[in-house]
C-alpha positions as CSV (number, residue, x, y, z in Angstrom):
1,X,0.0,0.0,0.0
2,X,1.4,3.4,-1.0
3,X,1.8,5.9,1.9
4,X,1.9,9.6,1.2
5,X,3.4,10.5,4.5
6,X,5.8,7.8,5.7
7,X,6.8,9.6,8.9
8,X,3.2,10.3,9.8
9,X,2.5,6.6,9.3
10,X,5.5,5.7,11.6
11,X,4.1,8.0,14.3
12,X,0.6,6.7,14.0
13,X,1.8,3.1,14.3
14,X,3.8,4.0,17.4
15,X,0.8,5.8,18.9
16,X,-1.5,2.9,18.2
17,X,1.0,0.2,19.4
18,X,1.5,2.1,22.7
19,X,-2.3,2.4,23.2
20,X,-2.7,-1.3,22.6
21,X,0.2,-2.1,24.9
22,X,2.2,-4.0,22.3
23,X,5.8,-4.8,23.1
24,X,7.1,-4.2,19.5
25,X,5.9,-3.2,16.1
26,X,7.2,-3.8,12.6
27,X,6.9,-1.5,9.6
28,X,8.6,-0.8,6.2
29,X,12.0,0.9,6.8
30,X,13.5,4.1,5.3
31,X,16.5,6.2,6.2
32,X,14.4,9.0,7.7
33,X,12.3,6.6,9.8
34,X,15.4,4.9,11.1
35,X,16.8,8.3,12.1
36,X,13.6,9.4,13.8
37,X,13.5,6.1,15.8
38,X,17.2,6.5,16.6
39,X,16.5,9.9,18.1
40,X,13.6,8.5,20.1
41,X,15.9,5.8,21.4
42,X,18.6,8.3,22.4
43,X,16.1,10.4,24.3
44,X,14.7,7.3,26.1
45,X,11.2,7.1,24.6
46,X,11.9,3.7,22.8
47,X,13.7,0.7,24.2
48,X,15.5,-0.4,21.0
49,X,15.1,-0.9,17.3
50,X,16.4,-3.3,14.6
51,X,16.6,-3.0,10.9
52,X,16.0,-6.3,9.1
53,X,17.3,-6.5,5.5
54,X,14.6,-7.9,3.3
55,X,13.6,-7.7,-0.3
56,X,12.1,-5.6,-1.8
57,X,12.2,-3.2,1.2
58,X,13.9,-3.5,4.6
59,X,11.8,-3.8,7.7
60,X,12.1,-1.8,10.9
61,X,11.2,-3.4,14.2
62,X,10.7,-1.0,17.2
63,X,10.7,-2.3,20.7
64,X,8.5,0.0,22.8
65,X,9.3,1.1,26.4
66,X,6.9,0.9,29.4
67,X,7.2,1.9,33.0
68,X,7.0,-0.4,36.0
69,X,3.1,-0.5,36.0
70,X,3.0,-1.0,32.3
71,X,2.3,2.7,31.6
72,X,3.7,3.9,28.3
73,X,6.7,6.2,28.3
74,X,5.2,8.0,25.3
75,X,2.1,9.8,26.4
76,X,1.8,11.8,23.3
77,X,3.4,11.9,19.8
78,X,2.3,14.5,17.2
79,X,3.3,15.3,13.7
80,X,4.0,19.0,13.2
81,X,5.4,19.5,9.7
82,X,3.2,17.7,7.2
83,X,3.6,17.2,3.4
84,X,0.9,19.8,2.8
85,X,2.3,22.4,5.2
86,X,6.0,22.2,6.1
87,X,7.1,24.0,9.3
88,X,10.6,25.3,9.5
89,X,12.0,26.8,12.7
90,X,15.3,28.7,13.5
91,X,17.3,27.6,16.5
92,X,16.1,30.6,18.6
93,X,12.4,29.7,17.8
94,X,12.6,26.0,18.8
95,X,9.6,25.2,21.0
96,X,9.9,23.8,24.5
97,X,7.6,20.7,24.6
98,X,5.7,20.4,27.9
99,X,8.1,22.7,29.7
100,X,11.1,20.6,28.7
101,X,9.7,17.2,29.6
102,X,9.2,16.3,26.0
103,X,11.3,16.7,22.8
104,X,11.0,18.0,19.3
105,X,12.6,16.1,16.5
106,X,14.1,18.2,13.6
107,X,15.5,17.4,10.2
108,X,18.5,19.7,9.9
109,X,21.5,20.1,7.6
110,X,23.4,18.1,10.2
111,X,20.9,15.2,10.2
112,X,17.9,14.3,12.3
113,X,18.3,15.8,15.8
114,X,16.4,16.4,19.0
115,X,15.7,19.9,20.0
116,X,18.4,19.8,22.7
117,X,21.0,18.6,20.3
118,X,20.0,21.2,17.7
119,X,20.4,23.9,20.3
120,X,23.9,22.6,21.1
121,X,24.9,22.6,17.4
122,X,23.1,25.9,16.8
123,X,21.0,24.7,13.8
124,X,17.4,25.0,12.9
125,X,15.4,23.0,10.4
126,X,12.1,21.2,9.6
127,X,10.2,20.5,12.8
128,X,9.1,16.8,12.2
129,X,7.3,16.0,15.4
130,X,6.9,16.5,19.1
131,X,7.0,13.7,21.7
132,X,6.1,13.8,25.4
């Protein structure tokens, strides 16, 4: 099935899997999806991920993370920049998500970065999503 917004599809699958309390989810892989999931893992929102090489397209498996009482670490995940309306932000206009408890993920000239890393490297870019 053709998907117009692969990153939006990734975020929706993660949202649905956490609501259904699944331990892991599998989906078609792409470089951008892998970088977004890597950023989620670095920030502690996802336990781990694995890329399986398959034909005709690789498969990305994401292991979700839960707290001690099986509550999801991700309470909200929202797509900001969409194919129909791109949203670009400069480094001084990066939003603070939930007072700093959440993160923004950006696609910059230095790769896909979280908002904290983008501030350190002093770069802005396309605001892909927010996670809290």
